[in-house]
Z-matrix of the N, CA and C atoms (Angstrom, degrees):
N
C 1 1.442
C 2 1.520 1 111.11
N 3 1.361 2 115.34 1 -42.29
C 4 1.458 3 119.21 2 178.59
C 5 1.521 4 110.37 3 -62.11
N 6 1.305 5 115.67 4 -36.77
C 7 1.450 6 120.73 5 -178.92
C 8 1.542 7 110.30 6 -64.52
N 9 1.310 8 118.46 7 -41.94
C 10 1.456 9 123.61 8 -179.40
C 11 1.529 10 111.29 9 -65.79
N 12 1.307 11 118.18 10 -41.76
C 13 1.473 12 122.44 11 179.07
C 14 1.515 13 109.97 12 -67.00
N 15 1.318 14 117.99 13 -43.78
C 16 1.467 15 120.60 14 -178.44
C 17 1.535 16 111.01 15 -67.38
N 18 1.345 17 118.28 16 -36.85
C 19 1.463 18 121.41 17 178.56
C 20 1.541 19 109.81 18 -67.21
N 21 1.313 20 117.91 19 -43.30
C 22 1.470 21 120.64 20 -180.00
C 23 1.534 22 110.71 21 -67.13
N 24 1.335 23 117.66 22 -37.09
C 25 1.465 24 120.68 23 176.04
C 26 1.524 25 111.00 24 -64.96
N 27 1.322 26 116.59 25 -44.14
C 28 1.462 27 121.55 26 179.17
C 29 1.535 28 110.71 27 -63.94
N 30 1.313 29 118.02 28 -39.53
C 31 1.458 30 122.54 29 178.17
C 32 1.540 31 111.07 30 -64.85
N 33 1.313 32 117.38 31 -42.07
C 34 1.472 33 121.56 32 178.02
C 35 1.522 34 110.37 33 -65.31
N 36 1.311 35 117.86 34 -38.96
C 37 1.464 36 121.93 35 179.20
C 38 1.524 37 111.17 36 -65.99
N 39 1.312 38 117.90 37 -44.70
C 40 1.465 39 122.08 38 179.84
C 41 1.537 40 110.19 39 -64.51
N 42 1.327 41 117.27 40 -41.98
C 43 1.464 42 121.21 41 -179.93
C 44 1.526 43 111.08 42 -63.08
N 45 1.316 44 116.68 43 -43.06
C 46 1.467 45 119.49 44 -179.65
C 47 1.528 46 111.09 45 -67.96
N 48 1.337 47 118.70 46 -36.44
C 49 1.459 48 121.24 47 177.27
C 50 1.528 49 111.61 48 -66.65
N 51 1.322 50 116.89 49 -38.80
C 52 1.463 51 120.14 50 176.73
C 53 1.534 52 111.41 51 -64.01
N 54 1.310 53 116.77 52 -41.04
C 55 1.457 54 120.52 53 178.50
C 56 1.530 55 110.94 54 -65.49
N 57 1.308 56 117.12 55 -39.16
C 58 1.464 57 122.02 56 178.87
C 59 1.525 58 110.96 57 -67.82
N 60 1.321 59 117.77 58 -36.35
C 61 1.464 60 121.73 59 -179.51
C 62 1.530 61 111.32 60 -66.61
N 63 1.292 62 118.51 61 -31.40
C 64 1.458 63 121.40 62 179.21
C 65 1.522 64 112.06 63 -73.25
N 66 1.295 65 119.00 64 -23.85
C 67 1.460 66 123.92 65 -173.50
C 68 1.523 67 112.99 66 -92.70
N 69 1.299 68 119.33 67 9.42
C 70 1.461 69 119.75 68 -177.60
C 71 1.524 70 111.04 69 -73.14
N 72 1.324 71 116.41 70 130.37
C 73 1.461 72 122.77 71 174.02
C 74 1.513 73 107.85 72 -126.88
N 75 1.302 74 115.20 73 148.21
C 76 1.456 75 120.46 74 -179.31
C 77 1.527 76 109.34 75 -78.36
N 78 1.321 77 118.20 76 145.55
C 79 1.463 78 120.51 77 179.17
C 80 1.524 79 112.65 78 -61.65
N 81 1.336 80 118.76 79 -32.69
C 82 1.461 81 120.90 80 179.63
C 83 1.530 82 111.46 81 -65.85
N 84 1.335 83 117.61 82 -34.81
C 85 1.457 84 121.23 83 177.31
C 86 1.517 85 110.91 84 -66.39
N 87 1.306 86 117.09 85 -38.31
C 88 1.455 87 120.72 86 179.83
C 89 1.523 88 110.31 87 -67.22
N 90 1.327 89 118.43 88 -37.01
C 91 1.455 90 121.37 89 179.13
C 92 1.514 91 110.50 90 -65.58
N 93 1.325 92 118.49 91 -39.39
C 94 1.459 93 121.54 92 179.70
C 95 1.521 94 110.98 93 -65.18
N 96 1.321 95 117.29 94 -40.42
C 97 1.455 96 120.33 95 -179.94
C 98 1.519 97 111.05 96 -64.53
N 99 1.312 98 118.21 97 -42.02
C 100 1.457 99 120.27 98 -179.51
C 101 1.524 100 111.08 99 -71.87
N 102 1.316 101 118.49 100 -33.61
C 103 1.460 102 119.27 101 -179.96
C 104 1.521 103 110.97 102 -69.34
N 105 1.340 104 118.21 103 -33.99
C 106 1.458 105 120.99 104 175.98
C 107 1.527 106 110.33 105 -63.91
N 108 1.308 107 115.72 106 -42.20
C 109 1.456 108 119.82 107 -179.59
C 110 1.520 109 111.30 108 -67.63
N 111 1.324 110 117.51 109 -34.73
C 112 1.455 111 120.84 110 -179.93
C 113 1.521 112 111.49 111 -71.24
N 114 1.336 113 118.17 112 -34.27
C 115 1.460 114 121.51 113 -176.79
C 116 1.522 115 111.87 114 -68.14
N 117 1.316 116 118.45 115 -41.83
C 118 1.451 117 121.58 116 -179.75
C 119 1.526 118 107.91 117 -83.39
N 120 1.323 119 116.95 118 127.22
C 121 1.456 120 119.61 119 -178.25
C 122 1.522 121 109.38 120 -67.83
N 123 1.310 122 115.94 121 139.56
C 124 1.453 123 120.54 122 -178.12
C 125 1.522 124 111.14 123 -81.84
N 126 1.326 125 117.07 124 -28.08
C 127 1.447 126 120.84 125 -179.95
C 128 1.528 127 109.81 126 -101.76
N 129 1.313 128 116.32 127 135.01
C 130 1.464 129 120.40 128 179.19
C 131 1.522 130 109.76 129 -71.16
N 132 1.339 131 116.12 130 138.43
C 133 1.453 132 122.15 131 -179.62
C 134 1.527 133 109.42 132 -115.22
N 135 1.328 134 117.10 133 153.76
C 136 1.459 135 122.15 134 176.93
C 137 1.518 136 109.04 135 -91.55
N 138 1.326 137 116.40 136 127.21
C 139 1.455 138 122.71 137 -179.37
C 140 1.522 139 110.04 138 -125.50
N 141 1.335 140 118.88 139 109.11
C 142 1.462 141 119.56 140 173.79
C 143 1.520 142 110.26 141 -82.01
N 144 1.324 143 116.88 142 143.68
C 145 1.456 144 120.56 143 179.33
C 146 1.509 145 111.60 144 168.91
N 147 1.337 146 115.80 145 -161.55
C 148 1.457 147 121.60 146 -175.70
C 149 1.524 148 110.27 147 -122.87
N 150 1.333 149 115.34 148 138.82
C 151 1.459 150 121.98 149 177.36
C 152 1.519 151 108.06 150 -88.97
N 153 1.321 152 116.81 151 141.05
C 154 1.459 153 120.87 152 179.36
C 155 1.529 154 110.06 153 -68.58
N 156 1.339 155 115.42 154 167.91
C 157 1.462 156 120.08 155 -178.58
C 158 1.521 157 112.96 156 -66.99
N 159 1.341 158 117.39 157 -27.40
C 160 1.468 159 119.57 158 177.88
C 161 1.526 160 112.51 159 -89.44
N 162 1.344 161 118.12 160 -11.29
C 163 1.460 162 122.16 161 177.03
C 164 1.510 163 114.69 162 79.88
N 165 1.331 164 117.69 163 8.46
C 166 1.465 165 120.44 164 -177.70
C 167 1.520 166 113.18 165 -99.69
N 168 1.318 167 117.61 166 -13.37
C 169 1.467 168 121.18 167 177.75
C 170 1.519 169 110.11 168 -130.23
N 171 1.318 170 114.94 169 158.88
C 172 1.457 171 122.71 170 -178.29
C 173 1.523 172 107.47 171 -137.28
N 174 1.327 173 117.18 172 132.29
C 175 1.467 174 122.20 173 177.98
C 176 1.521 175 107.17 174 -112.31
N 177 1.349 176 115.88 175 119.41
C 178 1.463 177 119.18 176 -177.96
C 179 1.524 178 110.91 177 -82.74
N 180 1.342 179 116.01 178 -177.94
C 181 1.463 180 120.46 179 -175.12
C 182 1.526 181 112.63 180 -67.12
N 183 1.336 182 118.04 181 -18.70
C 184 1.467 183 122.35 182 177.27
C 185 1.527 184 111.80 183 -91.57
N 186 1.344 185 117.20 184 12.22
C 187 1.474 186 124.62 185 -177.73
C 188 1.526 187 113.04 186 61.07
N 189 1.316 188 116.42 187 29.28
C 190 1.462 189 121.15 188 174.58
C 191 1.524 190 107.65 189 -92.76
N 192 1.326 191 115.98 190 129.19
C 193 1.459 192 121.21 191 -177.19
C 194 1.527 193 110.17 192 -92.11
N 195 1.333 194 116.56 193 132.37
C 196 1.453 195 123.65 194 -179.86
C 197 1.527 196 108.91 195 -120.06
N 198 1.324 197 116.55 196 142.43
C 199 1.463 198 121.91 197 173.00
C 200 1.520 199 107.84 198 -91.06
N 201 1.318 200 117.09 199 131.96
C 202 1.470 201 122.19 200 -178.00
C 203 1.522 202 108.33 201 -90.37
N 204 1.341 203 116.88 202 124.03
C 205 1.460 204 120.78 203 -178.76
C 206 1.525 205 112.43 204 -79.38
N 207 1.329 206 117.24 205 -22.02
C 208 1.465 207 121.09 206 177.93
C 209 1.533 208 109.98 207 -129.27
N 210 1.346 209 117.39 208 74.82
C 211 1.466 210 119.96 209 -176.75
C 212 1.529 211 114.44 210 -64.30
N 213 1.319 212 118.62 211 -16.47
C 214 1.464 213 120.52 212 177.77
C 215 1.529 214 111.39 213 -65.76
N 216 1.333 215 117.42 214 -22.69
C 217 1.466 216 120.89 215 177.70
C 218 1.527 217 111.67 216 -71.32
N 219 1.332 218 117.54 217 -19.22
C 220 1.461 219 122.13 218 -178.04
C 221 1.524 220 112.50 219 -100.61
N 222 1.309 221 116.98 220 9.42
C 223 1.465 222 120.93 221 -177.44
C 224 1.533 223 109.88 222 -59.37
N 225 1.324 224 115.62 223 129.97
C 226 1.458 225 121.18 224 -178.94
C 227 1.516 226 114.08 225 91.44
N 228 1.331 227 118.15 226 -7.52
C 229 1.463 228 121.72 227 -179.26
C 230 1.529 229 112.00 228 -112.79
N 231 1.324 230 118.82 229 11.53
C 232 1.459 231 122.21 230 -177.66
C 233 1.529 232 109.63 231 -60.23
N 234 1.350 233 115.29 232 131.97
C 235 1.456 234 121.69 233 178.16
C 236 1.514 235 114.36 234 80.11
N 237 1.318 236 119.21 235 1.63
C 238 1.463 237 122.28 236 -177.77
C 239 1.527 238 111.69 237 -95.38
N 240 1.324 239 115.11 238 156.07
C 241 1.459 240 121.98 239 171.21
C 242 1.520 241 106.41 240 -88.08
N 243 1.331 242 116.54 241 123.83
C 244 1.461 243 121.52 242 -174.11
C 245 1.527 244 110.28 243 -140.21
N 246 1.321 245 115.01 244 172.22
C 247 1.455 246 122.35 245 168.73
C 248 1.518 247 106.89 246 -118.82
N 249 1.330 248 115.79 247 119.83
C 250 1.455 249 121.01 248 -178.96
C 251 1.513 250 110.48 249 -98.49
N 252 1.294 251 116.12 250 143.47
C 253 1.461 252 121.85 251 167.12
C 254 1.518 253 103.96 252 -106.52
N 255 1.350 254 116.39 253 115.24
C 256 1.461 255 119.22 254 -170.61
C 257 1.515 256 111.35 255 -149.49
N 258 1.330 257 114.79 256 159.72
C 259 1.457 258 122.58 257 170.38
C 260 1.523 259 106.45 258 -93.00
N 261 1.324 260 116.74 259 130.26
C 262 1.459 261 119.17 260 -177.00
C 263 1.518 262 112.10 261 -110.49
N 264 1.329 263 114.93 262 144.52
C 265 1.451 264 123.28 263 174.56
C 266 1.523 265 105.77 264 -116.51
N 267 1.325 266 116.29 265 95.82
C 268 1.462 267 121.59 266 -173.22
C 269 1.522 268 112.07 267 -66.30
N 270 1.320 269 118.18 268 -30.83
C 271 1.465 270 120.95 269 -178.03
C 272 1.521 271 111.31 270 -66.91
N 273 1.329 272 117.60 271 -37.12
C 274 1.464 273 121.63 272 -178.67
C 275 1.525 274 112.23 273 -103.81
N 276 1.326 275 117.69 274 2.44
C 277 1.468 276 124.45 275 -173.35
C 278 1.529 277 111.13 276 47.32
N 279 1.327 278 114.89 277 52.48
C 280 1.452 279 122.33 278 178.05
C 281 1.519 280 109.61 279 -120.76
N 282 1.321 281 115.67 280 150.46
C 283 1.460 282 120.93 281 173.56
C 284 1.525 283 109.31 282 -131.58
N 285 1.327 284 114.73 283 148.27
C 286 1.460 285 122.30 284 174.64
C 287 1.528 286 106.20 285 -114.57
N 288 1.322 287 116.79 286 111.92
C 289 1.461 288 122.46 287 -172.25
C 290 1.527 289 110.65 288 -75.16
N 291 1.340 290 115.15 289 131.48
C 292 1.456 291 121.95 290 175.74
C 293 1.532 292 109.59 291 -99.66
N 294 1.354 293 116.59 292 -46.79
C 295 1.463 294 120.33 293 178.15
C 296 1.524 295 110.13 294 -150.26
N 297 1.342 296 115.60 295 162.60
C 298 1.463 297 122.50 296 -177.61
C 299 1.522 298 109.05 297 -130.53
N 300 1.343 299 116.64 298 133.59
C 301 1.470 300 121.84 299 173.14
C 302 1.514 301 107.93 300 -125.59
N 303 1.318 302 116.08 301 136.41
C 304 1.453 303 120.77 302 178.33
C 305 1.525 304 109.77 303 -65.76
N 306 1.350 305 115.75 304 148.65
C 307 1.459 306 121.02 305 177.18
C 308 1.519 307 110.39 306 -67.62
N 309 1.346 308 117.24 307 153.54
C 310 1.463 309 121.49 308 -175.91
C 311 1.520 310 112.19 309 -64.31
N 312 1.325 311 117.66 310 -39.80
C 313 1.462 312 119.26 311 -178.25
C 314 1.519 313 110.94 312 -64.90
N 315 1.319 314 117.58 313 -39.74
C 316 1.463 315 120.31 314 178.98
C 317 1.521 316 111.17 315 -71.46
N 318 1.330 317 116.83 316 -31.96
C 319 1.457 318 119.38 317 178.36
C 320 1.524 319 109.88 318 -66.27
N 321 1.347 320 117.23 319 -38.94
C 322 1.460 321 120.62 320 179.05
C 323 1.523 322 110.53 321 -64.94
N 324 1.331 323 116.68 322 -44.04
C 325 1.464 324 120.44 323 179.38
C 326 1.527 325 111.08 324 -62.13
N 327 1.308 326 116.42 325 -43.56
C 328 1.463 327 120.80 326 179.59
C 329 1.523 328 110.39 327 -64.39
N 330 1.330 329 116.14 328 -39.95
C 331 1.455 330 120.54 329 -179.71
C 332 1.529 331 110.59 330 -65.14
N 333 1.346 332 116.84 331 -41.39
C 334 1.461 333 120.27 332 178.44
C 335 1.522 334 111.17 333 -63.41
N 336 1.327 335 116.56 334 -42.41
C 337 1.453 336 120.12 335 178.77
C 338 1.520 337 111.19 336 -62.57
N 339 1.344 338 116.40 337 -41.03
C 340 1.462 339 120.34 338 179.15
C 341 1.529 340 110.83 339 -65.18
N 342 1.341 341 116.51 340 -39.11
C 343 1.460 342 119.65 341 179.02
C 344 1.521 343 110.83 342 -65.28
N 345 1.317 344 115.96 343 -40.14
C 346 1.460 345 120.04 344 179.55
C 347 1.523 346 110.76 345 -64.87
N 348 1.312 347 116.95 346 -37.11
C 349 1.455 348 120.32 347 179.20
C 350 1.526 349 111.50 348 -69.46
N 351 1.324 350 116.51 349 -34.85
C 352 1.461 351 119.70 350 -175.60
C 353 1.522 352 112.51 351 -82.63
N 354 1.336 353 119.09 352 -16.04
C 355 1.456 354 121.28 353 178.99
C 356 1.529 355 110.55 354 -70.86
N 357 1.327 356 115.94 355 138.71
C 358 1.466 357 117.93 356 176.09
C 359 1.532 358 109.78 357 -73.89
N 360 1.278 359 116.07 358 145.52
C 361 1.460 360 120.94 359 179.96
C 362 1.521 361 108.64 360 -93.89
N 363 1.327 362 116.05 361 117.94
C 364 1.447 363 121.80 362 179.27
C 365 1.524 364 109.04 363 -100.38
N 366 1.297 365 115.62 364 80.25
C 367 1.459 366 119.79 365 -178.30
C 368 1.513 367 111.90 366 -78.20
N 369 1.340 368 118.72 367 -21.72
C 370 1.456 369 119.99 368 -178.36
C 371 1.520 370 111.22 369 -69.10
N 372 1.360 371 119.29 370 -27.99
C 373 1.463 372 121.08 371 174.19
C 374 1.522 373 109.95 372 -62.61
N 375 1.276 374 114.23 373 -44.50
C 376 1.450 375 120.33 374 -177.51
C 377 1.536 376 110.99 375 -63.44
N 378 1.325 377 115.81 376 -43.04
C 379 1.465 378 118.60 377 -178.82
C 380 1.524 379 110.85 378 -66.51
N 381 1.334 380 118.94 379 -37.50
C 382 1.463 381 121.22 380 177.47
C 383 1.523 382 110.69 381 -67.19
N 384 1.299 383 116.95 382 -38.86
C 385 1.461 384 120.91 383 179.93
C 386 1.527 385 110.32 384 -63.34
N 387 1.297 386 116.42 385 -42.67
C 388 1.456 387 120.39 386 -179.98
C 389 1.539 388 111.69 387 -67.54
N 390 1.345 389 117.42 388 -34.91
C 391 1.451 390 120.56 389 179.04
C 392 1.530 391 111.52 390 -69.91
N 393 1.315 392 116.48 391 -35.36
C 394 1.461 393 121.37 392 -178.32
C 395 1.527 394 111.31 393 -69.75
N 396 1.256 395 119.20 394 -24.48
C 397 1.476 396 122.69 395 -177.67
C 398 1.429 397 109.55 396 -73.94
């Protein structure tokens, strides 16, 4: 009986040591992982500015240039003034875009153009006015 208990204890000890040996990580690797997480902001920030014509860079209101890590999120907004909601990496001057909102001035211009298109054209008033003169 003593032999069976000692063998099972020894087997459990060897198994746990083998499992522990597989989980070893170097302290330098752990520091790199935490520094990467610290560099990228965890909370998304709002950045007003302009997107470049190629959509790969963004210039904020302070004229600081940022490289966009996911330019596909900016598709269709190239060259526009927008407000981005993004995670920023200040060390690499990179941003990861979460959402895009058009700038207010461009929204007003677009709205005016849409209103002008939707208005009916009353050319017969104009022709009567010219005839009366």
